[in-house]
C-alpha positions in Angstrom: 10.3 -14.8 9.2 9.9 -14.6 12.9 12.6 -12.9 14.9 13.7 -13.8 18.4 13.4 -11.2 21.2 17.2 -10.7 21.1 17.1 -10.1 17.3 14.1 -7.8 17.6 15.8 -5.7 20.3 19.0 -5.5 18.3 17.0 -4.3 15.2 15.1 -1.7 17.3 18.4 -0.5 18.8 19.9 -0.1 15.3 16.9 1.8 14.0 16.8 4.0 17.0 20.5 4.9 16.6 19.9 5.7 13.0 17.0 8.1 14.0 19.1 9.7 16.7 22.1 10.1 14.3 19.8 11.7 11.7 18.4 14.2 14.3 21.9 15.1 15.4 23.0 15.6 11.8 20.1 18.0 11.1 20.7 20.0 14.3 24.5 20.1 13.9 26.1 23.2 12.3 28.4 20.9 10.3 26.9 19.6 7.0 28.1 17.7 4.0 26.7 20.5 1.9 26.6 23.9 3.7 23.2 25.5 4.2 24.6 28.8 2.8 24.0 27.3 -0.6 20.3 27.9 -0.9 18.1 24.9 -1.8 21.0 22.5 -2.5 22.3 23.0 1.0 18.9 21.9 2.5 18.8 18.7 0.4 21.1 16.8 2.7 19.1 17.9 5.8 15.9 16.8 4.2 17.5 13.5 3.3 18.6 12.9 6.9 15.2 13.8 8.2 13.6 11.3 5.7 16.0 8.6 6.8 15.3 9.3 10.4 11.6 9.3 9.9 11.7 6.0 8.0 13.7 4.3 10.7 11.3 5.5 13.4 8.4 4.3 11.3 10.0 0.8 10.9 10.7 0.7 14.6 7.1 1.6 15.4 5.7 -1.0 13.0 7.9 -3.7 14.5 5.8 -4.1 17.6 6.3 -7.3 19.4 3.8 -10.0 18.8 1.7 -11.1 21.9 2.8 -14.3 23.5 0.1 -17.0 23.1 -1.4 -18.4 26.3 -0.1 -21.9 25.6 3.5 -20.6 25.6 3.2 -19.3 29.2 4.3 -21.6 32.0 1.4 -23.1 34.0 0.3 -21.4 37.2 0.7 -23.4 40.4 -1.6 -22.4 43.1 
């Protein structure tokens, strides 16, 4: 399935927002499970980091395909 430029940009924007939200969650002092509870409290932070890293990896792999030379408009000299 080939995505249009608009769909590709929307997908990259969504993945980027997920990565930023994951980073903000990890840096935020508010957690779903407090970090005071050793090991169990770190699980949600590790999960957020994994989700953020996975979305960045997907965004990086979704590089745009090069435009073939035939699709470019002809040059007029």
